[in-house]
N, C-alpha and C positions, 0 to 999 in steps of 0.2 A: 302489447295485447293487438294492438294493429301487427306488428312486424309478428308475429305469430301464427295470424290467420293469414300473411303471404305469404311463408314457407311453404304448409301443403301446398297450395294455390300453385303455389310456382311449381315447386316439384312436379304436381298433379302432371300439367302442362305438357314439363319436358321431356316427362313417363310417355306421357300420349306422340307424343313430335317421336323423339328412338325410337315406339312401336311400327309409327307411318316410316319409317324410313327406311327400318329394317325389314318391313312390309313392302317396300317396293324395290327395295334393293331384291328383297327374292322374288317378286317377279319377272322382276328383269333378268337377270336367274335362270330364269323358268322357259323367259322368250329368248333367252340365245340358245340355251339348252337344244329349245323345239325348233326355234328358227338354221341350225349348221346339224339336225339330226345328230346332236351327241347324245339326248336321250334315247334314240334307237339304237343307237351302237351299244350302250351301258346294254341294252335290253337282248342284245347278241349277244354279248360277250358272258351275260347273265344264262343265257338259253346254252351256250355251248358247254359252259364252264358243268350246271346240273349236269347236263346229258354225259358227260366225261362221268359222273360221280355217278351214276344211275348204273352207266354199264361198268363200273368198276377198273377203270381206263387213267392209268398215271397220266400225267397232260402236265407239261412245263407251264407256269402259268405264265413266263413272257411271252408261250405266243399270242394272249389275249388281247396284248398292247397291238399288236397285226390286225387280229383279229377287227378291234375298236377300228384303227384308220383302215380299213377296208369301208368297214362300213359306212363310214362320215366321207372319205373318198369317191366310191360311187355314186351316192344318193347326192355328191354337189355337182358331182359332173353331169349326172342325170337333170335336179334344178335345172344349172346352166345350158343344157343343152345342147351338148359339147362342146356351148364354146370356151376359149384358152382363160384357163387362170392363171392367175401370176404367177413366178417360174418361184416364187420364193416360199408357195401355199401348196406350189408342189415338192420341192423339196423339201418339204419339215412332211409333207403325210407319204407320201411313195417312198421315203430313206430307209423309212423302219424293216418297211413291207419287202422292199427286192434285199435288204440285208437279211432276210429270218432262210432266206432259200439255200443260204451256204451252208446252212445246220437244220433243213429238213428231208426230208423223206423225199424223191422223187413225186412217189404216187401226191403229197401234199402240194407240189412245186403244180402238180397236174391240176391240183383241182383252183392251185391262188390263179395257175394263167386262164382253164376254164370258162372264173367267174372273172375277170377283168374283160376276157375277150364276150363276153354276155353281155356286161356295163355297156362294151363301142355298141356293141351289134343291139341296141337297144332301143339307141337314136342315129344311130347311121346307118345306112345304106348298104347296101355292100354291090356291086355289077347293079342287076336286075332285081336284086331279093331290098324289102324295100326295108328302116326300119322294125326289126321285133315285134315293137307293140304298138305299131300298123299291122300289124296281122291279126285278122279278126279273133278277139276270144282268147287268146293265147297268152297276154301279157299276166294276166293274174299268174300262170302256172311256172309265168316264168321266173316272176319275184319265189314263188316260191320256191322253185327250184334253186335260185341262187342261194334262199337262207341256209337251205336245207342242208349243198353243200361243205358251206362254212361252218354252221352249228353242228352237225356230224357229219359229215364225213370227213372235212378238216381232221378235227380229233383223233380219230377211231382209224383210219391209216397212220395214225404215225406206227399202232401194234399192227394194223393191218387184219380186224377185225370190227368189220363194216356190220352191223345192224340194219338192213332194206329196210326191217318192218318201223325201230328209229328212225329211219328217212324219209319213209313218205308218212307217215304221223307228220312230218314239220314239214311237209308238201301238203298237206292239207289245211291243217293250221291253219300256218301263213297266208293258202290264197282263201280260205275262208275270212279272214280282216283284211286281205288285199279288197277284195269286194266290196267290202267297207264305205272303204276310200273311193270306189269306183262312184258309189252312187253320192257319196262329196260332188265327185268333182262333174259327172251328169252337164253342167254346163259348156264348163272349158273342155272337156274333150267333142260335145258336138262340135266346140267353133273349130276345133283341129282335126274335124272329119277322121277322128278316131271309132274304132266299130269298138265297144264296149258289152260286157251282158246289162246293165240296167238301159242303157241306149235300143239294146235289141230287144230285151226281152222284160225289161218294164223292173220299178225296182222291192217288188214284191216277190216277183219271181225270183231273184237276186240274193235277195232274204233268206230263198229256198234254197237256191242250190250253197248260197253262205252255211245254214244250220247241219246241210248234206254233209259238205265235209268237213264241218271238226266233229257231224256227228261220227264220222269214219276217224279223224286224229285221235277223236276219243276212245274209240272203241279198243284202237290196235295199241294203247298209250293202259288201258285198263288190262287189256290181252296179258300184254308183255311185263306191269310192273307190279297188277293185282293189287291198283290200290283204288280204293271206292271213296277216298276221301276226294279222291280228283273230280268227281264229280259237283264239288261245290262252287272250283273252277270251270268246268263246262258249266252249270246256269248261271252264272255271273255272265260266261259268254257270250249266252243265248237271252239275256235281256241286251247286251249290246248291241246283238242285231237286231233284235224287236222295235229296239228305239232307235235307230239310227235312221237319219233322212235328211237332206238337201237341206235345212235349217238348222244343223246343228253347228256348233260352235268348232273352229278349229282346234280350241283343246278337246275337245269332249271325244276325237280322232285322234290325238295329240297326245294323250293324256291317262283315257281309259282306255280305250281300242290300242294304242301301241305298248299300255303298260298293261296289260292282258299278255305280253310274252314275257314280264319276271313272274305274272302268278303260274305260267307253265310248268315253266323253268323249275321254280322254288315247290313247287308240292306235287 
């Protein structure tokens, strides 16, 4: 009788322990993907892929791998402040990017070179020109520009069929999200003497600018695709903008704000 009572108890404890272990592994994987910008790079891949589908462009899926690595490399380099990474990491990340230059169009190579130079100038001064992120109020739009080059121009230039409305849509959308990260980073940006929208205009005005950019992006999207289901995604992004403040956790910004890029692409 005692054995019959103990067996379910032991099985239940084992199940609880297994569930706790799996949950811990899942949380560690999420933290790893966020810290190393894997989650963000997957969002860029998804947005690129869906942009090609929307505009009926044939696209070599293998090119999504370098796009993934470009985003990881660029954000890791910027996060390190331009400090030297280990030769092994540089080799692993840069080799696939360099190798594709032999079998993509010259225009696509120009886009890769441009985004690379943009990433370098973002944190490094050149002659008497300060790092681009130190130039007042343009950091937001530089990030939007880089994202739009990779996710719209890069696949489109394979056919030399560029939809400039789509390009502007992604610039505005990504810029609206970057403004939310500027709200999160107010304290750090003040210590670094950076001039950002929240520091100059305040949080409320920054949210209004973000809403304006989101509205422009949504209008362009609906105008191109005539898909009003997309308004659901817009409403979710409006909620994110309204709820954003400095006290929000890192997971709020990295999971939900960055995660909205997936929704923008899918819908």
